[in-house]
Structure formats: C-alpha cells, structure tokens
C-alpha positions in Angstrom: 95.6 90.3 117.6 94.3 91.1 114.1 92.5 88.8 112.0 94.5 90.0 108.7 96.7 87.2 107.3 95.3 84.5 109.1 93.6 81.9 106.7 92.3 78.7 106.6 91.7 76.2 103.7 88.3 78.0 103.0 89.5 81.4 103.5 90.1 84.1 105.6 89.5 83.3 109.6 86.2 85.1 110.6 85.6 88.0 113.1 83.6 85.5 115.2 86.3 82.9 115.4 88.7 85.5 116.1 86.8 86.7 118.9 86.9 83.5 120.4 90.5 83.2 119.8 91.1 86.5 121.4 88.7 85.7 124.6 91.2 82.9 125.5 94.2 84.9 124.9 92.7 87.5 127.2 91.4 85.0 129.8 93.0 81.5 129.1 90.4 78.3 130.6 90.5 74.8 129.7 87.0 75.7 128.4 88.3 78.3 126.1 91.1 76.4 124.9 89.0 73.1 124.0 86.5 75.7 122.2 89.9 77.2 119.8 91.9 74.2 119.7 90.4 72.7 116.7 90.1 75.8 114.9 91.9 75.5 111.5 94.6 78.2 110.7 96.9 76.2 108.6 97.8 75.0 105.2 95.9 71.9 103.3 94.7 69.8 104.3 94.2 71.2 107.6 96.3 72.4 110.4 94.7 73.6 113.9 95.6 76.1 116.5 96.5 72.7 118.7 98.6 71.6 116.1 100.5 74.8 115.7 100.8 74.8 119.2 102.3 71.3 119.2 105.0 72.5 116.4 106.1 74.7 118.9 106.1 72.8 122.2 106.9 69.1 121.1 105.9 68.3 125.0 102.1 69.2 124.5 99.7 66.9 125.1 98.7 64.7 121.9 95.3 63.9 123.6 92.7 66.4 124.7 89.2 66.3 126.5 87.2 63.4 126.0 83.6 62.4 126.7 81.6 59.2 126.9 78.6 58.5 124.5 76.4 60.4 127.1 78.6 63.4 126.9 79.8 63.0 130.4 83.6 64.2 130.5 86.0 61.0 131.3 89.1 62.7 130.4 90.4 66.6 130.8 92.7 68.3 128.9 96.2 67.7 130.8 97.2 71.3 130.5 96.7 74.1 128.2 99.1 76.6 126.4 100.1 79.8 127.7 98.6 82.9 125.4 102.3 83.6 124.6 102.7 80.3 122.9 99.1 80.3 120.7 99.9 83.8 119.8 103.2 82.4 118.6 101.6 79.9 116.5 99.0 81.9 114.8 102.3 84.2 114.1 103.9 81.1 112.2 100.5 80.1 110.5 100.2 83.6 109.0 103.6 83.6 107.9 103.5 80.2 106.3 100.7 81.4 103.9 102.5 84.5 103.0 105.6 82.3 102.1 103.3 80.4 100.0 102.0 83.8 98.4 105.3 84.8 97.3 
C-alpha cells in the first residue's frame, strides 16, 4: 500500500506511520492493531483507522484494550480486523479526501 493520497487533518500520513500500518497488514496481531487503531486518517475533526473499520463493519467492537492506573491490562480487544478490512477502510478514507478536493 502506498501512502500517496492518505491524509489526516495534519497533512499527508508519514512514511513511518504507513510502515506501522503495513506491518499490521503483513502480520496482524493484537499489539499491532492497538498500535495503529488510533492513527488519524480521516477528515476533520478526526477519524481514526478504528472508526473507518467500524464504518465498514458495524459489529466491530466499540471498546478496545484498556489498562488500569498502573498500566496493567484489564481488557483486551475482543477481536482485531482482517487486513482486507483495514485496506478497504484506508481506501475509503483516501477516496473521501479526493472527493473533497474536486
């Protein structure tokens, strides 16, 4: 996946950020999903990869990993999205920016 055309309200998504996303797409793990789920890829005010996935899969969990005040995990992700779903979500995010540019 190329970062070209993927933007957030802060500008183009960086190569480092796309490397994180691509690492998840190549090897989806719970930790990897936790790393990329909050990345902003959508329109103002903010739209995260997680929100884009939920838009495609309304049954996707609305609550993610949680820790207590000491950093101990108290809740894990119920499930993580398939890489195909994440790719489709990112494609829709790119298309929404292109539509606004015209």
